C-alpha positions in Angstrom: -15.4 -69.1 18.7 -12.9 -69.8 16.0 -15.2 -68.2 13.5 -15.6 -65.1 15.7 -11.8 -64.6 15.8 -11.5 -64.8 12.1 -14.2 -62.1 11.6 -12.4 -59.8 14.1 -9.1 -60.5 12.3 -10.7 -59.8 8.9 -12.2 -56.5 10.2 -8.8 -55.5 11.6 -7.1 -56.2 8.3 -9.8 -54.2 6.4 -9.4 -51.3 8.8 -5.6 -51.3 8.3 -6.0 -51.4 4.5 -8.6 -48.6 4.6 -6.4 -46.4 6.9 -3.4 -47.0 4.6 -5.4 -46.1 1.5 -6.7 -43.0 3.2 -3.2 -41.8 4.1 -1.9 -42.6 0.6 -4.7 -40.6 -1.0 -4.2 -37.6 1.2 -0.5 -37.6 0.5 -1.2 -37.7 -3.3 -3.8 -35.0 -3.0 -1.3 -32.8 -1.1 1.4 -33.5 -3.6 -1.0 -32.6 -6.6 -2.0 -29.3 -5.0 1.7 -28.4 -4.4 2.4 -29.1 -8.0 -0.6 -27.1 -9.2 0.5 -24.2 -7.2 4.1 -24.3 -8.4 3.1 -24.5 -12.0 0.7 -21.5 -11.7 2.3 -18.4 -13.2 3.0 -15.8 -10.6 1.1 -12.6 -10.9 3.5 -9.8 -11.6 2.6 -6.1 -11.7 3.4 -4.3 -15.0 6.4 -2.1 -15.0 5.7 1.5 -14.0 6.7 4.2 -16.3 8.7 6.4 -13.9 9.0 9.3 -16.3 5.2 9.5 -16.7 4.7 9.1 -13.0 7.0 12.0 -12.4 5.4 14.1 -15.0 1.9 13.4 -13.6 3.1 14.2 -10.1 4.6 17.5 -11.1 1.5 18.5 -13.0 -0.9 17.4 -10.2 1.3 19.2 -7.5 1.4 22.4 -9.5 -2.4 22.3 -9.9 -2.7 21.9 -6.1 -0.3 24.6 -5.3 -2.8 27.6 -5.1 -5.1 25.7 -2.9 -2.0 24.6 -0.8 -1.1 28.4 -0.5 -4.7 29.1 0.6 -4.6 26.4 3.2 -1.4 27.8 4.7 -2.8 31.2 4.7 -5.8 30.2 6.8 -4.6 27.3 8.9 -7.3 27.7 11.5 -9.8 26.3 8.9 -9.3 22.6 9.8 -11.3 21.4 6.9 -9.0 23.3 4.5 -5.8 21.8 6.0 -7.3 18.3 6.3 -8.6 18.4 2.7 -5.3 19.5 1.3 -3.5 16.8 3.3 -5.8 14.2 1.9 -5.3 15.5 -1.7 -1.4 15.5 -1.2 -1.5 12.0 0.3 -3.7 10.7 -2.6 -1.0 11.6 -5.2 1.1 8.9 -6.6 4.7 9.8 -6.5 8.1 8.4 -7.6 10.8 7.9 -5.1 12.6 10.9 -6.3 9.9 13.2 -4.9 9.5 11.5 -1.6 11.5 14.2 0.4 9.5 17.1 -1.3 6.2 15.4 -0.6 7.1 14.8 3.1 8.2 18.5 3.4 4.8 19.6 2.1 2.7 17.3 4.3 4.8 18.3 7.4 4.4 21.9 6.7 0.6 21.4 6.7 0.9 19.6 10.0 3.0 22.4 11.5 0.5 25.0 10.4 -2.4 23.0 11.7 -0.8 22.7 15.1 0.1 26.4 15.6 -2.8 28.1 13.8 -2.5 31.6 12.5 0.4 32.4 14.7 2.9 31.2 12.2 1.0 31.6 9.0 3.6 34.0 7.5 6.5 31.8 8.5 4.8 28.8 6.8 4.2 30.8 3.6 7.9 31.7 3.6 8.8 28.0 4.1 6.6 27.1 1.2 8.4 29.7 -1.0 11.8 28.2 0.0 10.5 24.8 -1.0 9.3 26.2 -4.4 12.7 28.0 -4.8 14.5 24.7 -4.3 12.1 23.0 -6.9 12.1 25.4 -9.8 9.5 23.2 -11.7 7.0 24.3 -9.0 6.9 27.8 -10.2 3.8 28.6 -12.2 
């Protein structure tokens, strides 16, 4: 019986050593992963040329203006309004044009909701927007 107790004690000691080794190894692996992640260079976006972005937006919006007028002139053609809205929303714009952009999209929404009843009024609203933004004149 004495030999049996020694074997059990030996197995318990081995189990404790194995468990301690496992915990130590996991702790070291976790620490290594943290170090690797902290040493990795963070990915940064290249700076955006705001002047080029503004110029591109102005050019693209000027190019869309005839089609925009056509959409306002015939607001019952859902595809026209929807297509125009998608084209406007696809434009990349600098923060300085955010209000103008919102006005144009909201004007399309109003035209779509009321249909041909307010087509003349929406064309007048567009002309006011253009008057406030001289660069939109063609």
